[in-house]
One Martini backbone bead per residue (centre of mass of N, CA, C, O) as a GRO file, in nm:
protein
  221
    1MET     BB    1  16.688 -11.432   7.729
    2ARG     BB    2  16.567 -11.721   7.549
    3ILE     BB    3  16.354 -11.723   7.255
    4LEU     BB    4  16.088 -11.907   7.096
    5VAL     BB    5  15.923 -11.850   6.781
    6VAL     BB    6  15.620 -12.018   6.662
    7GLU     BB    7  15.528 -11.871   6.344
    8ASP     BB    8  15.369 -11.851   6.017
    9MET     BB    9  15.342 -11.536   6.056
   10PRO     BB   10  15.574 -11.301   5.989
   11ASP     BB   11  15.448 -11.044   6.118
   12ILE     BB   12  15.403 -11.163   6.400
   13ALA     BB   13  15.686 -11.270   6.458
   14LYS     BB   14  15.830 -10.995   6.427
   15ALA     BB   15  15.673 -10.842   6.647
   16ILE     BB   16  15.751 -11.022   6.881
   17ALA     BB   17  16.057 -11.002   6.856
   18GLN     BB   18  16.078 -10.694   6.888
   19ARG     BB   19  15.964 -10.673   7.174
   20PHE     BB   20  16.187 -10.860   7.312
   21GLU     BB   21  16.444 -10.721   7.199
   22LYS     BB   22  16.392 -10.438   7.326
   23ILE     BB   23  16.444 -10.582   7.631
   24GLY     BB   24  16.703 -10.805   7.556
   25HIS     BB   25  16.621 -11.048   7.408
   26ALA     BB   26  16.667 -11.354   7.260
   27VAL     BB   27  16.537 -11.429   6.921
   28ASP     BB   28  16.376 -11.699   6.767
   29CYS     BB   29  16.247 -11.797   6.438
   30GLU     BB   30  15.969 -12.010   6.332
   31THR     BB   31  15.744 -12.139   6.058
   32ASP     BB   32  15.815 -12.447   6.102
   33GLY     BB   33  15.746 -12.725   6.282
   34ARG     BB   34  15.979 -12.920   6.209
   35THR     BB   35  16.211 -12.723   6.252
   36ALA     BB   36  16.145 -12.659   6.545
   37SER     BB   37  16.187 -12.947   6.654
   38GLU     BB   38  16.489 -12.961   6.578
   39VAL     BB   39  16.585 -12.719   6.743
   40LEU     BB   40  16.480 -12.831   7.029
   41GLN     BB   41  16.708 -13.069   7.025
   42VAL     BB   42  16.974 -12.840   7.035
   43GLN     BB   43  16.811 -12.601   7.189
   44ASP     BB   44  16.786 -12.386   7.450
   45TYR     BB   45  16.511 -12.243   7.648
   46ASP     BB   46  16.307 -12.021   7.844
   47LEU     BB   47  16.095 -11.981   7.595
   48ILE     BB   48  15.780 -12.072   7.430
   49ILE     BB   49  15.616 -11.952   7.136
   50LEU     BB   50  15.308 -12.121   7.026
   51ASP     BB   51  15.168 -12.216   6.752
   52MET     BB   52  14.926 -12.448   6.627
   53MET     BB   53  14.915 -12.352   6.320
   54LEU     BB   54  15.128 -12.555   6.116
   55PRO     BB   55  15.366 -12.640   5.918
   56GLY     BB   56  15.468 -12.988   5.911
   57ALA     BB   57  15.403 -12.922   6.232
   58ASP     BB   58  15.214 -12.895   6.487
   59GLY     BB   59  15.177 -12.783   6.809
   60PHE     BB   60  15.092 -13.056   6.927
   61GLU     BB   61  15.344 -13.214   6.839
   62ILE     BB   62  15.554 -13.039   6.980
   63LEU     BB   63  15.441 -13.068   7.268
   64LYS     BB   64  15.459 -13.375   7.286
   65GLY     BB   65  15.766 -13.391   7.243
   66LEU     BB   66  15.858 -13.230   7.483
   67ARG     BB   67  15.707 -13.391   7.714
   68GLY     BB   68  15.812 -13.675   7.630
   69ARG     BB   69  16.129 -13.564   7.706
   70LYS     BB   70  16.104 -13.379   7.971
   71ASP     BB   71  16.049 -13.088   7.882
   72LYS     BB   72  16.012 -12.777   8.091
   73THR     BB   73  15.961 -12.560   7.906
   74PRO     BB   74  15.796 -12.288   7.869
   75VAL     BB   75  15.454 -12.262   7.727
   76LEU     BB   76  15.309 -12.033   7.491
   77VAL     BB   77  15.001 -12.026   7.349
   78LEU     BB   78  14.877 -11.972   7.018
   79THR     BB   79  14.523 -11.909   6.938
   80ALA     BB   80  14.220 -11.909   6.733
   81ARG     BB   81  14.088 -12.081   6.946
   82SER     BB   82  13.799 -12.034   7.178
   83ALA     BB   83  13.734 -12.295   7.278
   84VAL     BB   84  13.744 -12.468   7.563
   85ASP     BB   85  13.845 -12.745   7.458
   86ASP     BB   86  14.102 -12.633   7.323
   87ARG     BB   87  14.233 -12.519   7.580
   88VAL     BB   88  14.235 -12.782   7.739
   89ASP     BB   89  14.412 -12.947   7.548
   90VAL     BB   90  14.679 -12.777   7.571
   91LEU     BB   91  14.705 -12.802   7.878
   92ASP     BB   92  14.708 -13.118   7.888
   93LEU     BB   93  14.976 -13.135   7.706
   94GLY     BB   94  15.164 -12.882   7.865
   95ALA     BB   95  15.079 -12.611   7.873
   96ASP     BB   96  15.109 -12.303   8.061
   97ASP     BB   97  14.974 -12.116   7.837
   98TYR     BB   98  14.737 -11.876   7.678
   99LEU     BB   99  14.644 -11.714   7.360
  100THR     BB  100  14.407 -11.533   7.188
  101LYS     BB  101  14.332 -11.454   6.880
  102PRO     BB  102  14.368 -11.160   6.919
  103PHE     BB  103  14.635 -10.969   7.079
  104ASP     BB  104  14.801 -10.813   7.334
  105PHE     BB  105  15.129 -10.735   7.383
  106ARG     BB  106  15.115 -10.675   7.686
  107GLU     BB  107  15.003 -10.954   7.763
  108LEU     BB  108  15.226 -11.122   7.648
  109GLU     BB  109  15.450 -11.008   7.830
  110ALA     BB  110  15.315 -11.075   8.103
  111ARG     BB  111  15.298 -11.383   8.059
  112ALA     BB  112  15.598 -11.427   8.014
  113ARG     BB  113  15.693 -11.323   8.287
  114ALA     BB  114  15.536 -11.529   8.456
  115LEU     BB  115  15.681 -11.782   8.344
  116LEU     BB  116  15.971 -11.698   8.414
  117ARG     BB  117  15.916 -11.661   8.714
  118ARG     BB  118  15.816 -11.947   8.777
  119SER     BB  119  16.074 -12.104   8.673
  120ALA     BB  120  16.250 -11.930   8.901
  121GLY     BB  121  16.076 -11.902   9.176
  122MET     BB  122  15.903 -11.641   9.159
  123SER     BB  123  15.658 -11.401   9.295
  124ASP     BB  124  15.788 -11.163   9.131
  125ASN     BB  125  15.955 -10.900   8.937
  126ALA     BB  126  16.172 -10.912   9.166
  127LEU     BB  127  16.523 -10.917   9.161
  128ARG     BB  128  16.736 -11.034   9.427
  129PHE     BB  129  17.075 -10.909   9.545
  130GLY     BB  130  17.096 -10.784   9.805
  131ASP     BB  131  17.101 -10.448   9.699
  132LEU     BB  132  16.986 -10.573   9.447
  133VAL     BB  133  16.738 -10.454   9.199
  134ILE     BB  134  16.525 -10.616   8.958
  135ASP     BB  135  16.295 -10.498   8.716
  136ARG     BB  136  16.136 -10.693   8.484
  137ALA     BB  137  15.913 -10.497   8.386
  138GLY     BB  138  16.077 -10.209   8.384
  139ARG     BB  139  16.383 -10.245   8.319
  140THR     BB  140  16.543 -10.219   8.604
  141ALA     BB  141  16.817 -10.097   8.824
  142SER     BB  142  16.934 -10.128   9.172
  143VAL     BB  143  17.141  -9.990   9.448
  144ALA     BB  144  17.033  -9.889   9.735
  145GLY     BB  145  16.822  -9.704   9.548
  146THR     BB  146  17.022  -9.676   9.306
  147ALA     BB  147  17.034  -9.616   8.989
  148LEU     BB  148  17.113  -9.784   8.690
  149ASP     BB  149  17.296  -9.722   8.388
  150LEU     BB  150  17.167  -9.936   8.142
  151THR     BB  151  17.176 -10.148   7.906
  152ARG     BB  152  17.020 -10.410   7.780
  153ARG     BB  153  17.262 -10.609   7.793
  154GLU     BB  154  17.357 -10.542   8.079
  155LEU     BB  155  17.093 -10.625   8.217
  156ILE     BB  156  17.093 -10.920   8.127
  157VAL     BB  157  17.357 -11.004   8.257
  158LEU     BB  158  17.272 -10.930   8.546
  159GLU     BB  159  17.022 -11.114   8.551
  160ILE     BB  160  17.162 -11.385   8.508
  161LEU     BB  161  17.343 -11.368   8.762
  162ALA     BB  162  17.112 -11.314   8.976
  163ALA     BB  163  16.956 -11.594   8.899
  164ARG     BB  164  17.259 -11.731   8.992
  165PRO     BB  165  17.330 -11.779   9.284
  166LYS     BB  166  17.663 -11.887   9.350
  167ARG     BB  167  17.716 -11.899   9.047
  168PHE     BB  168  17.889 -11.989   8.767
  169VAL     BB  169  17.905 -11.818   8.452
  170SER     BB  170  17.964 -11.877   8.148
  171LYS     BB  171  18.044 -11.741   7.853
  172GLU     BB  172  17.877 -11.940   7.681
  173GLU     BB  173  17.606 -11.893   7.827
  174LEU     BB  174  17.585 -11.592   7.761
  175VAL     BB  175  17.586 -11.619   7.457
  176GLU     BB  176  17.325 -11.791   7.440
  177GLN     BB  177  17.142 -11.558   7.578
  178LEU     BB  178  17.225 -11.299   7.374
  179PHE     BB  179  17.217 -11.480   7.103
  180ASN     BB  180  17.106 -11.543   6.798
  181PHE     BB  181  17.117 -11.694   6.486
  182ASP     BB  182  17.147 -11.393   6.337
  183GLN     BB  183  17.391 -11.363   6.521
  184GLU     BB  184  17.714 -11.286   6.628
  185PRO     BB  185  17.888 -11.448   6.832
  186SER     BB  186  18.048 -11.286   7.135
  187ALA     BB  187  18.289 -11.297   7.375
  188ASN     BB  188  18.393 -11.005   7.367
  189ALA     BB  189  18.123 -10.872   7.432
  190VAL     BB  190  18.090 -10.992   7.711
  191GLU     BB  191  18.342 -10.861   7.832
  192GLN     BB  192  18.241 -10.571   7.789
  193TYR     BB  193  17.988 -10.585   7.963
  194VAL     BB  194  18.136 -10.659   8.227
  195THR     BB  195  18.322 -10.413   8.239
  196ARG     BB  196  18.093 -10.202   8.252
  197LEU     BB  197  17.954 -10.312   8.503
  198ARG     BB  198  18.191 -10.279   8.698
  199ARG     BB  199  18.202  -9.973   8.672
  200LYS     BB  200  17.897  -9.929   8.775
  201LEU     BB  201  17.964 -10.107   9.057
  202ALA     BB  202  18.212  -9.989   9.214
  203ASP     BB  203  18.024  -9.806   9.439
  204THR     BB  204  17.915 -10.077   9.545
  205SER     BB  205  17.806 -10.396   9.694
  206ILE     BB  206  17.859 -10.501   9.399
  207GLU     BB  207  18.007 -10.787   9.223
  208ILE     BB  208  18.226 -10.928   8.968
  209ARG     BB  209  18.347 -11.243   8.936
  210THR     BB  210  18.643 -11.437   8.842
  211SER     BB  211  18.691 -11.774   8.701
  212ARG     BB  212  18.898 -11.974   8.568
  213GLY     BB  213  18.689 -12.187   8.371
  214LEU     BB  214  18.392 -12.077   8.489
  215GLY     BB  215  18.353 -11.749   8.523
  216TYR     BB  216  18.076 -11.575   8.653
  217GLN     BB  217  18.007 -11.386   8.969
  218LEU     BB  218  17.786 -11.281   9.195
  219ALA     BB  219  17.862 -11.034   9.460
  220SER     BB  220  17.926 -10.937   9.785
  221LYS     BB  221  18.141 -10.713   9.958
   0.00000   0.00000   0.00000
């Protein structure tokens, strides 16, 4: 999944990015509100983690812009303001959840998982496709009860495909989900991840199909 972190304190932004990159997400960071607004007009995200006090344009302005153009991307607000009125204001503007600074990173991850789960229409952290079960909290996957030995990127590719049942996912869409602005996007790397996944799924009931011009599709044998 691709996440945008908008936070003007570099140490906090870096720490958040590292936490989510460690579990396989692609994370972009912006410290200026105006730049973040421009990025959001050209790049889609699965989740936005948004500080409210920013240079250039504050979080309120960014949130108004998003919801004003009917962008439904989940937004998790970070705020140093603890007053009830302040929390009510951001929720009424269209934020999906909030965390008051200072916060525990485990709670940040849990709230992010909840928002991603809700946007995907899931009731819990288990993503299921046939005999395949992906535990989004534990970052593990198994088929018919047998654990798969996957790298972070392999797990993310499998998760993206499983979250789009019966759909073909293009190579370009996978590149968008796997790489942030600071990384070199690589279609060849996507092909390698899919090849390795096929090898690890070979003796299971799950397979990855390819359709020229359409992309990849997860299927049951």
